[in-house]
C-alpha positions in Angstrom: 91.6 197.2 113.0 91.5 194.3 110.7 88.5 194.0 108.6 87.1 190.7 107.9 87.5 189.4 104.4 89.9 192.2 103.6 91.5 191.4 100.3 94.6 193.2 101.3 95.1 191.1 104.3 97.7 188.2 103.9 96.3 184.7 104.5 98.4 182.3 106.5 100.2 179.6 104.4 99.3 176.0 104.9 101.9 173.3 105.1 101.6 170.7 102.3 100.4 167.2 103.4 103.2 164.7 103.4 102.1 161.0 103.0 103.9 159.0 105.6 103.3 155.8 103.6 104.3 156.3 100.0 102.3 154.3 97.6 99.2 154.2 99.6 96.3 155.9 97.8 98.1 155.8 94.5 96.1 153.8 91.9 97.9 150.5 91.0 100.3 150.6 94.0 100.7 147.4 96.1 101.0 147.5 99.8 104.3 146.3 101.2 104.5 142.6 102.0 104.1 141.6 105.7 107.3 140.7 107.5 108.1 137.0 107.7 107.4 135.2 110.9 110.8 133.9 111.9 109.4 131.5 114.5 107.4 129.5 112.0 110.4 129.2 109.5 112.7 128.0 112.2 110.2 125.4 113.4 109.8 124.1 109.7 113.5 123.9 109.1 114.0 122.1 112.4 111.3 119.6 111.5 112.9 119.0 108.1 116.3 118.3 109.5 114.9 116.0 112.2 112.9 114.0 109.5 116.1 113.6 107.3 118.1 112.4 110.4 115.4 109.9 111.4 115.3 108.5 107.8 119.1 108.0 107.9 118.8 106.2 111.2 116.1 103.8 109.9 118.1 103.0 106.8 121.2 102.2 108.8 119.2 100.0 111.2 117.7 98.0 108.3 121.1 97.5 106.7 122.6 96.3 109.9 119.8 93.9 110.4 120.3 92.5 106.8 124.0 92.0 107.4 123.3 90.2 110.7 120.9 87.8 109.1 123.3 87.1 106.2 126.0 86.4 108.7 123.8 84.0 110.6 122.9 82.0 107.4 126.6 81.8 106.5 127.5 80.5 109.9 124.7 77.9 109.9 125.7 76.6 106.4 128.7 74.5 107.4 126.8 73.0 110.3 123.9 71.9 108.1 126.3 70.5 105.5 128.2 68.6 108.1 125.1 67.1 109.5 123.9 66.0 106.1 127.3 64.5 105.3 127.3 62.7 108.6 123.9 61.2 107.9 125.0 60.1 104.4 128.1 58.4 105.9 126.0 56.6 108.5 123.5 55.4 105.9 126.4 54.1 103.7 127.9 52.2 106.7 124.6 50.5 107.4 124.3 49.4 103.8 127.8 48.0 103.7 127.3 46.2 107.0 124.1 44.7 105.6 126.0 43.5 102.6 128.4 41.6 104.8 126.2 40.2 107.5 122.5 40.7 106.5 120.1 38.1 105.1 121.6 38.7 101.7 125.4 38.5 101.9 127.3 40.0 98.9 130.9 40.3 97.9 132.5 41.9 94.9 135.9 41.9 93.3 137.6 43.1 90.1 137.9 40.4 87.4 139.0 40.2 83.8 136.3 40.8 81.1 135.5 37.7 79.0 134.1 38.9 75.7 131.1 37.2 73.9 129.9 37.6 70.4 127.4 40.2 71.6 130.1 42.6 72.8 131.0 45.4 70.4 134.4 46.9 69.9 134.2 49.3 72.8 135.7 48.6 76.2 134.0 46.9 79.1 134.7 46.5 82.8 133.5 43.4 84.8 133.1 42.8 88.5 132.8 39.3 90.0 129.7 39.1 92.3 128.9 36.4 94.9 125.4 36.4 96.5 124.6 34.3 99.5 121.1 33.9 101.0 121.5 33.8 104.7 117.8 34.6 105.4 114.6 32.5 105.7 113.0 33.7 102.4 114.0 33.3 98.8 116.2 36.0 97.2 115.9 37.1 93.6 119.1 37.6 91.6 119.3 39.3 88.3 122.1 41.2 86.5 119.7 44.1 86.1 119.5 44.4 89.9 123.2 45.5 90.1 124.9 48.8 89.3 128.6 49.6 89.4 129.9 53.0 90.6 133.4 54.0 89.6 136.0 56.0 91.5 134.7 59.2 89.8 131.2 58.7 91.1 129.7 57.6 87.7 127.1 54.8 88.0 127.1 52.1 85.3 124.2 49.8 84.6 124.7 46.2 83.6 125.3 45.3 80.0 123.6 42.0 79.3 125.2 39.1 77.4 128.6 40.7 76.8 130.6 38.7 79.4 130.8 34.9 79.3 130.7 34.6 83.1 127.6 36.8 83.6 125.6 36.1 86.7 122.4 34.2 86.1 118.8 35.3 86.9 117.7 32.9 89.6 115.8 32.6 92.8 118.1 31.7 95.7 116.5 29.5 98.4 117.7 30.0 102.0 121.3 28.8 102.3 122.0 28.9 98.6 124.5 31.1 96.8 125.6 32.1 93.2 128.5 33.8 91.6 128.9 35.6 88.3 130.0 38.8 86.7 128.2 42.1 86.3 129.6 44.2 83.4 129.5 47.9 82.7 130.3 49.6 79.4 133.6 51.5 79.1 137.0 51.3 80.8 136.8 52.5 84.5 137.9 51.6 88.0 135.0 50.1 89.9 134.6 51.4 93.5 131.4 49.7 94.8 128.4 47.6 93.6 124.8 48.3 94.6 122.3 45.4 94.7 118.5 45.9 94.9 116.3 42.9 95.4 113.5 43.6 92.8 111.9 46.9 92.3 110.8 47.5 95.9 113.7 46.0 97.9 116.2 48.0 99.9 119.5 48.6 98.2 122.6 46.9 99.5 126.0 48.3 98.7 129.4 46.6 98.9 132.9 47.9 98.0 134.8 46.2 95.2 138.0 44.6 96.5 
């Protein structure tokens, strides 16, 4: 019979405790990080790709719009220039018609320069002008009211007192006329003459024959 607390009796051996989660309970040990949530990462990556794709689409649309606008301006340029050129040609035709048939009739032709003592050693070019007053009012004539434009498009103002046949400064009554030269400085080929009656009058242009 077994006696309680018998020192000769062998006690049952206990199995040592095995920690199923190593590191837990040890001072200074950190718990393992929680597993990543794959669903949230996938949604974030998808959103980033969609944002980049949207930005590329917007940039492409803006570039296409800019090219379209530039093309439109380029196409419209020649039309605007053509309209402006047509308007200038029409205005020129009206001035020339006025010079031939208007109240002030003007003709111009190339003539030889006749030097005076006031002319210096440089060259001069003269044009013979005839002014006829076909209107009902007086017309003012003065060499300073004329300019000569050459074949290169350069405008020459009148040089006073250098040509012996210079046109006089007069007031033409209705039906009167006067002839004389208008002279520009330098040697050039005159293309047309422009006359303006005073400071506020409308310019009248006539080709040089």
